[in-house]
C-alpha positions as CSV (number, residue, x, y, z in Angstrom):
1,M,111.2,111.6,78.0
2,V,107.9,112.5,79.6
3,K,106.9,111.0,83.0
4,I,103.5,109.4,83.3
5,S,101.7,107.9,86.3
6,V,98.9,105.4,85.7
7,I,96.5,104.6,88.5
8,G,94.4,101.7,87.8
9,S,93.7,98.1,87.5
10,S,95.9,95.1,86.7
11,S,94.5,91.7,85.8
12,M,94.8,88.5,83.9
13,D,92.7,88.3,80.8
14,L,91.1,84.9,80.1
15,V,90.4,85.0,76.5
16,V,88.1,82.7,74.6
17,T,87.9,83.0,70.8
18,S,84.7,81.8,69.1
19,S,83.0,82.2,65.7
20,K,79.7,82.9,67.6
21,R,78.8,84.8,70.8
22,P,76.5,82.6,72.9
23,S,73.0,83.9,73.8
24,A,71.6,83.5,77.3
25,G,71.4,79.7,78.1
26,E,73.3,78.7,74.9
27,T,76.5,76.6,74.7
28,V,78.7,77.1,71.7
29,L,82.1,75.5,70.9
30,G,85.1,77.9,71.1
31,E,88.2,77.9,68.9
32,S,90.9,78.8,71.4
33,F,91.7,79.9,75.0
34,K,94.6,82.0,76.2
35,T,95.7,83.9,79.4
36,V,97.3,87.2,78.9
37,P,98.1,90.1,81.3
38,G,95.5,92.9,81.1
39,G,93.5,95.4,83.1
40,K,92.7,98.8,81.8
41,G,95.4,100.4,84.1
42,A,98.1,97.9,83.2
43,N,97.2,98.1,79.5
44,Q,97.6,101.8,79.5
45,A,100.9,101.6,81.4
46,V,102.4,99.2,79.1
47,A,101.2,101.1,76.0
48,A,102.6,104.3,77.2
49,A,106.0,102.7,78.1
50,K,106.1,101.1,74.6
51,L,105.6,104.6,73.2
52,G,108.7,105.9,75.0
53,A,107.3,107.4,78.3
54,E,108.8,106.8,81.7
55,V,105.9,105.0,83.3
56,Y,105.0,104.5,87.0
57,M,102.1,102.0,87.7
58,I,100.2,102.7,90.8
59,G,98.0,99.6,91.7
60,R,97.6,96.3,93.4
61,V,97.7,92.6,92.5
62,G,96.9,89.5,94.5
63,D,99.5,87.3,96.2
64,D,98.8,84.6,93.7
65,H,100.3,83.1,90.6
66,Y,98.5,85.6,88.4
67,G,99.9,88.4,90.5
68,K,103.5,87.3,89.9
69,I,103.0,87.0,86.2
70,I,101.5,90.6,86.1
71,L,104.6,92.0,87.9
72,D,107.0,90.2,85.7
73,N,105.1,91.6,82.6
74,F,105.5,95.1,83.9
75,K,109.2,94.6,84.4
76,K,109.5,93.1,80.9
77,N,107.8,96.1,79.4
78,G,109.8,98.7,81.3
79,V,107.1,99.9,83.7
80,N,108.2,100.9,87.2
81,I,106.4,98.9,89.8
82,D,107.6,100.6,93.0
83,Y,103.9,101.4,93.7
84,V,102.4,98.0,92.8
85,E,102.0,96.1,96.1
86,P,100.5,92.6,96.4
87,V,97.4,92.2,98.6
88,T,97.7,89.3,101.2
89,H,95.2,86.5,100.8
90,M,93.5,88.1,97.8
91,E,93.3,87.0,94.2
92,S,94.4,89.3,91.4
93,G,91.8,90.8,89.2
94,T,90.6,88.8,86.1
95,A,88.8,89.8,82.9
96,H,86.8,87.1,81.1
97,I,86.8,88.0,77.4
98,I,84.9,86.5,74.5
99,L,86.2,87.3,71.1
100,A,83.5,86.7,68.5
101,E,81.9,88.2,65.4
102,G,84.6,90.8,65.1
103,D,84.2,92.3,68.6
104,N,84.6,91.5,72.3
105,S,82.4,91.0,75.3
106,I,84.1,91.3,78.7
107,V,83.2,90.5,82.4
108,V,85.6,92.0,84.9
109,V,86.2,90.6,88.5
110,K,88.1,93.4,90.4
111,G,89.8,91.2,93.1
112,A,92.9,93.0,94.4
113,N,92.0,96.1,92.4
114,D,89.4,96.9,95.0
115,F,92.3,97.7,97.4
116,I,93.5,100.7,95.3
117,T,92.1,103.1,98.0
118,P,92.7,106.8,98.5
119,E,95.0,106.0,101.3
120,Y,97.1,103.6,99.1
121,V,97.4,106.3,96.4
122,E,98.5,108.8,99.0
123,S,101.7,106.7,99.3
124,A,102.5,107.6,95.8
125,K,101.7,111.3,96.1
126,E,105.3,112.4,95.4
127,I,105.6,110.6,92.1
128,I,102.1,112.0,91.1
129,K,103.3,115.5,91.8
130,A,106.4,114.9,89.6
131,S,104.4,113.5,86.7
132,D,103.8,115.3,83.4
133,I,100.3,113.7,83.2
134,V,98.4,111.1,85.2
135,L,96.1,108.5,83.7
136,I,93.2,106.9,85.5
137,Q,90.2,104.6,84.7
138,Q,87.1,103.2,86.6
139,E,87.9,99.5,87.3
140,I,89.0,100.8,90.8
141,P,86.9,102.2,93.7
142,E,84.9,105.3,92.9
143,E,86.2,107.2,96.0
144,T,89.8,106.8,94.6
145,V,88.9,108.3,91.3
146,E,87.3,111.3,93.2
147,Y,90.4,111.6,95.4
148,V,92.9,111.5,92.5
149,A,90.8,114.1,90.6
150,S,91.0,116.5,93.6
151,L,94.7,115.7,94.2
152,C,95.8,116.4,90.6
153,K,93.8,119.6,90.7
154,E,95.5,120.6,93.9
155,V,99.0,119.9,92.7
156,N,98.4,121.3,89.1
157,V,99.2,118.0,87.3
158,P,97.0,117.2,84.2
159,L,94.7,114.3,84.7
160,L,93.3,112.2,81.9
161,L,90.2,110.1,83.0
162,N,89.0,107.3,80.8
163,P,85.6,106.7,82.3
164,A,85.4,103.0,81.7
165,P,83.6,100.9,82.7
166,A,80.7,103.4,82.5
167,R,79.3,104.9,85.7
168,Q,78.0,108.3,86.5
169,L,80.6,110.9,87.8
170,K,80.0,113.8,90.1
171,E,80.0,117.2,88.4
172,E,83.0,118.4,90.5
173,V,85.0,115.3,89.3
174,I,84.3,116.2,85.7
175,E,85.3,119.8,86.4
176,Q,88.5,118.8,88.0
177,V,89.9,116.4,85.4
178,T,91.8,117.9,82.5
179,Y,90.7,115.5,79.8
180,L,87.8,113.1,79.7
181,T,87.7,110.2,77.0
182,P,84.5,108.4,77.0
183,N,83.2,106.3,74.0
184,E,79.6,106.8,72.8
185,H,78.0,104.4,75.3
186,E,79.9,105.9,78.2
187,T,79.0,109.4,77.1
188,M,75.3,108.5,77.3
189,V,75.8,107.1,80.8
190,L,77.8,110.2,82.0
191,F,75.4,112.7,80.5
192,K,72.0,110.9,80.4
193,E,69.5,112.7,78.3
194,K,71.8,115.6,77.1
195,A,72.6,115.8,73.4
196,K,76.1,115.1,72.3
197,E,76.5,118.6,70.8
198,E,75.5,120.2,74.1
199,V,78.1,118.4,76.3
200,L,80.8,118.8,73.7
201,H,80.2,122.6,73.7
202,K,80.1,122.7,77.5
203,Y,83.4,120.9,77.9
204,A,85.4,122.4,75.1
205,N,89.0,120.9,74.8
206,K,88.2,118.6,77.8
207,L,85.7,116.0,76.4
208,F,87.0,113.7,73.6
209,I,84.4,111.2,72.5
210,T,85.8,108.1,70.9
211,E,83.5,106.8,68.1
212,G,85.2,103.6,67.0
213,K,85.8,103.5,63.3
214,A,84.5,106.9,62.8
215,G,87.3,108.6,64.9
216,V,87.4,111.0,67.8
217,R,85.0,114.0,68.2
218,Y,85.6,117.1,70.3
219,F,84.8,120.9,70.4
220,N,87.7,123.2,70.1
221,G,85.9,126.3,71.3
222,K,84.9,127.4,67.9
223,E,83.7,124.3,66.0
224,E,83.1,120.6,66.4
225,V,86.1,118.6,65.1
226,L,86.1,114.9,64.0
227,V,89.6,113.4,63.7
228,P,89.1,110.2,61.6
229,S,90.6,106.8,62.6
230,Y,92.8,104.6,60.3
231,K,91.4,101.7,58.5
232,V,92.9,98.3,59.3
233,E,92.0,94.6,59.3
234,A,91.0,94.0,62.9
235,V,92.2,90.7,64.6
236,D,91.5,91.5,68.3
237,T,89.9,94.8,69.4
238,T,90.7,94.2,73.1
239,G,92.7,97.0,74.5
240,A,92.3,99.4,71.5
241,G,90.8,101.9,73.8
242,D,93.6,101.6,76.4
243,T,96.2,102.1,73.6
244,F,94.3,105.2,72.4
245,N,94.3,106.7,75.9
246,A,98.0,105.9,76.6
247,A,99.0,107.4,73.3
248,F,96.8,110.4,73.7
249,A,98.4,111.0,77.1
250,V,102.0,110.6,75.8
251,A,101.3,113.1,73.0
252,L,99.6,115.6,75.2
253,A,102.5,115.4,77.7
254,E,104.8,116.1,74.8
255,K,102.8,119.3,74.2
256,K,101.4,118.2,70.8
257,S,98.3,119.9,69.6
258,F,94.9,118.2,70.2
259,D,94.6,117.2,66.5
260,E,98.2,115.9,66.4
261,S,97.7,114.0,69.7
262,I,94.5,112.4,68.5
263,R,96.1,111.4,65.2
264,F,99.0,109.8,67.0
265,A,96.6,108.0,69.4
266,N,94.3,106.8,66.6
267,R,97.3,105.4,64.7
268,A,98.5,103.6,67.8
269,A,95.1,102.2,68.5
270,S,94.6,101.0,64.9
271,L,97.9,99.2,65.0
272,S,97.0,97.6,68.3
273,V,94.0,95.6,66.9
274,T,96.0,93.9,64.2
275,K,97.4,91.3,66.6
276,F,96.1,89.2,69.5
277,G,95.8,90.3,73.0
278,A,95.2,93.7,74.7
279,Q,99.0,94.2,75.1
280,G,100.3,91.9,72.4
281,G,99.5,94.3,69.6
282,M,100.5,97.5,71.3
283,P,102.9,99.3,69.0
284,T,106.3,100.9,69.6
285,R,107.0,104.5,69.1
286,E,108.8,103.7,65.9
287,Q,105.9,101.6,64.5
288,V,103.4,104.4,65.1
289,E,105.6,107.3,63.6
290,G,106.5,105.0,60.7
291,N,102.8,104.7,59.8
292,L,101.6,108.4,60.2
């Protein structure tokens, strides 16, 4: 069993389903409202645990009702929470999600996730050093991402950075991470005016661009490769990217090839969108391998 540390956000997702996404100033009638545990870090931790990894979550929650639900959900899904500490007098992070017209729109309020500081992560240094791979995202402070990139490079532990939400990264951070997994929008933010082909060639076997239904594109040092996704009937696309990143990390930690790892991750992500909720549709190992 591979050991994975996930450094990132935990939140409650407040999900509204509607047939139409409102324009500015417009009110529409929704069809349903649900609250479910989420956050990019938590989603990736739960997805990796469901796929058979030993997972350690490194993060913060508020000392509120949502925080208790988030912690209970980690326990239920087999995620170790020794490094998830409640922040006194602070609300847990929330994500406000509209599901409409076959896609989602999301507003994130970071709350306690802003307290995932470099100093806090330092307390988990030993488990990071013992990990087969570390996963991190950008719903946490920028300086923490920079610290983790430097730490993982120092202790020679592979780091997968999912640069979402999109913000620019220092060149040294990009150089320090082992794997970088932006979608097409995030790629444009990271690399500005540079052509996709140029950055793929520059970061061979490091940069993996997720292109939704088209699949995942990377450069293997000789040629550009597009590994296609799997066609399914989507119910809720929330968390599909997190499922992909978790499954990709699990497969890489198990020493699968890039193509094998991407196919495994694409299948996991495709299965995740067939059910409601970021974590609700995340597949087990058996479900993924039974559909490859």
